[in-house]
C-alpha positions, 0 to 999 in steps of 0.5 A: 500500500502506498503511504498517504503522507500529507504534502505540506502546502497542498489542498487536496480535492480528491485522491485515489489509489488505483490498482492497475490491471492493463495499460490504462488508468482512467479517472475520467470524473477528475479529468485524468488518464494515463496510458502505459506503453505496450510491453511494459509492466505497469506498477501495481499501484498508483496514487493520484491526488487532484488539487484544488489549491495550495501554496503555488508560484506560477510563471508570469503571464500564465493562467491555470486551465486545468486541475493540478495532479500529484502522481506517486507510484508504489514502486519506482517506475521510470518508464515514460507514460502518456498523461492525458489532462483535461483543460477548460479551453475550447481549441478551434484551430491548431494555431491556438495550440502554442498558447497552451503548455504543460506545467510542473512543480517538484515536491520531493525536496521543495518547500512551499510555495511550489514553483511551477515552470513551463515544460517542452512537449505535449500535444493538444487537439482541436475538438478535444479538451484533453492535452497529452504529454509523455513523462517519466518523472513525476511531480505536480503537473497541470496545464497553463495558458500563456496569456501575457495580457492577451486572450488569444482564444477570443481573437485568434482565428488564424491557423499556424502552419507549424501545428498540424491538426491531429485527432485525439488518440484518447477520446473520453467519450469512446467506450474503447478507452474506458478504464481497465483499472480498479480504484479505491477511494481514499479519504483526505484525513 
């Protein structure tokens, strides 16, 4: 069993221990999914905490557009996994993808406030409210919108040719992507 130690400076909305059976973990009611790569043996248990607040420091010119999640494995797991996080931005065209970015903050040796930074990588899709990133190191993760004082979603209809439109590989309404994991509710205290 994964110890449920309190992380200082974090306000937890929900947390669950997932017992993995298969390659997909689905916590759809909290906007989080995880795919383990083919051929890997997923860890037996994963604890995920959905946060509603805490002592955070975000980058200047950033607006938080998703929940924040803490991910912890029962045993060390260093294989890259696909994280799918739901965001609240309606993307009309690929030219808007450049305004979204995944953000992380380390909690292992940090003390609050937890300092978030933008990270490279990740994919966003039109007609989907999920973003995907491949990660092998875990911490607090979420999605931020780079604003710099401008709301590109209200004024941008131009397309960016450097971003090709892709279909989301994980449609949350698709019955084939339903969870193959079991989970147990865990109380906050």
